[in-house]
N, C-alpha and C positions, 0 to 999 in steps of 0.2 A: 575442532568442532566440525561436524558433518552437515553440509547444506544440500538439500535437494531442490533444484530449480526446475519447475515444470515448463514444458515446451508444447505449444499448440501450433497448428497451421496459422500463420499470421503473426505469431509472437516475434518481436524484433528487439527485445531488450535482454534476452537470456544470456548473451555473452557479455554484455555490460555488467549484468548482475553477477555472473561468474567471476569476472575480473575483480569487481569490487570486494567480494568476500574472500577471494584468494589473496588480495592485497592485505587483508586483515589476518591472513594465516590459516584460513579455513580450507577444508577439502570440499570441493563442489562437484556434484553429480547432476547432469542434465537428464531429466526424466521425460520421455516421450508420452504424449497424451493417451496413447493406446495401451500403455503399460497398465497392468492391473494392480500394481503396488508400488510403493516407494521403498527405498532401501531401509532395512530394519534398524540400522544405526543412525538414522536421521535425527538431528537435533533441531533443525528448523526447515520448514518447507517455504519456499518463496515462489509466488506466482507473479511473474514479471509483466512488464508492460508490452504493448503492441496492439494488434487488431485481430484477436483470435477469431478465426473463421470469417475474417473480413468485416466483422461487425454487421453482417448482412441482415440478421434478424433484429438483434438488440445487443448492445455491448455486453459480452460475457454470457449471453443467454444460451448459446450453443455449447460453449466450453464447459458450462456448468454440468452437462450430461456426459462429459468425456469419461472413459474408463477409469482414469487415474483419480478422478475427483471423489469416488466412493471411498478410496483408501485415505484420501486427505480428510474427508469428513470424519472417518473413524479415528484417525490420528488426532484430530482436533478435539474430538469428544473425550479422548483419554488424557487431554491436557497438553498435547503436543503443540509447539509454537508454529504459527503460520503467519506469513507476511504477504499481503497483496499490494502490488504497486501499480497504480494507474489501471490498465486493463485487468490486472490481478485483483484490484479492489472491486472493480465491477463484477468480476466472476464470483468473489466472495459474497457480494450482495445478492446476486442471482441464485447462489447456492444456499442462501439462508444462514450462512455462517456469520454474517454481520447484518444488523438491522438497517432498513432504509432502501432507497433505490436511487438510480442515477438517471438524470435527464440531460437533454442537449443543453449546452451552454446558452445562457440567456441572450448572448450576443449573436448566436447562430453562426459563430465563427470558430475555427480551430485556434486555440491559444497555445503559443510556443514561446516561452521566455523564462528568464529567472524571475522568481517571485518570493518575496519575504513571507515567512511563516512565523507565527507566535506559538510557543509551547504553552498549551493550556493545562495539561496534566502530565507529570513525569513520574507518577507512582506506578510505573509499569516497566518491564524489562526493556522495551524498545527505546524509550526516551530517558532511561535512567541516567545516562551520561550528560544530559542537558539539564539546565535549570528552568524552573517554572517561570514563565513570561520571557524566556530567552527568545531572541529573534534570530532565525537562520535564513539563509538565502539558497533556495533549491529550485532547479528547473521544473517547469510544468510543460506538458505537451498533451493536450486532450481536446476532444470535440464534445464528449458527453461526460462532463465533470461536474455538472450541476446537481449536487447531492440534495436529496429530498427525504424528509421524514415528517410524519404528522406531528402535531403539537404534543400529544401525549408521549410519543416516542422520544421527542426531543427532550422533554422534561426528564424522562428516564435516563437518557444519555448524560444529562447534566448532573443528576443526582448520584449516578454511579461513577462519575469521573471517567466516562468513556470517550469524551471528546478530547482528542490528542492535540490537534493543530488547527489553527484558524489562519486564513489569509490576512495579511496586514501590510502596512508600509514599513519603511526602514526604521521608523521610530517605535514600532509596535502597536500603532493605531489600527485596529481591526477595520478592514475594508473589503468590499466585494470584488471578486474576480470573475466568477462565472454564474452567479445567482444562487449559489449554494445556501441552503437554510443555515442561518446563524454563522455564515461565512466559513463553514466547516471544510477543512482540507484533509482530515484524517480522524479515524475513530478506532475503537477496539471493542471486543465483546465484554460482557460482564465479568467473565473469568479472567480477562486480561491475558489471554494466550493467542488470540487471533487479532491481527492488526491490518488495517487497510488505509492507504493514503493515495491521493491523486498525484502529488509531486514525486519526482524521481531522485531519491538520495543517491542511487548508484551512478548518477551522472554528475555528482558533485563530490568526487573523491580526491581531486587534485587541484591545487591552485592554478596550474597551467590551463585547466579547462574552465576556469572562471571562479571556482569556489571549492572548498573542501569540507563544507559544513555537513555533507552527507555522511562523512566518515564517522563522526561522533554519533550520528543516529544509528547506523548499522552496528557500530561497536557495542552498543548496549546489549546485543544478543550474545556476545562472546562470554564463555564461561570463565 
């Protein structure tokens, strides 16, 4: 399987993401933001975490206009699979590939720790290896992870099974982490080929690092 991992000035998780997918047996190409296209044989585009352009304007707002994003939007429109992690999720929101917006954490503090997540919907390729209501433990590291969507949009997400993950405790009881509407940690588009989440599954690939729950998540993309 061929993975294209995008790289922007300020990206800091591209090599973690490369390592994670190579561990699963994938071929990974890192694509610079000024490139006008992604490799033709790409099976999945991943927009990794970090602080693209230093988040100087708004998280993901500048990266959204990078040369490579035009080809990503075309790729997604044709049904190509796209995964945005943390800053990558923010970029997908800014690009209009996913609904909603991201605000500063309601604590006004950067949050960096392992956090339990509850699988809300697994009727998609991303979470297909996990069970509905399963609890996983995945690291989070963000300052602007407070997901917002208006009431009508939230209702649409719920009706279309677009909510993928919610923050919870170790027993699966949903709880707030950063103020996100409905405690949302990850969503997908209606067509279920574009996925975004704030937690970092690429940082949870080996037990020696604290947890390997991220492997089951990413493995869902494998053919």
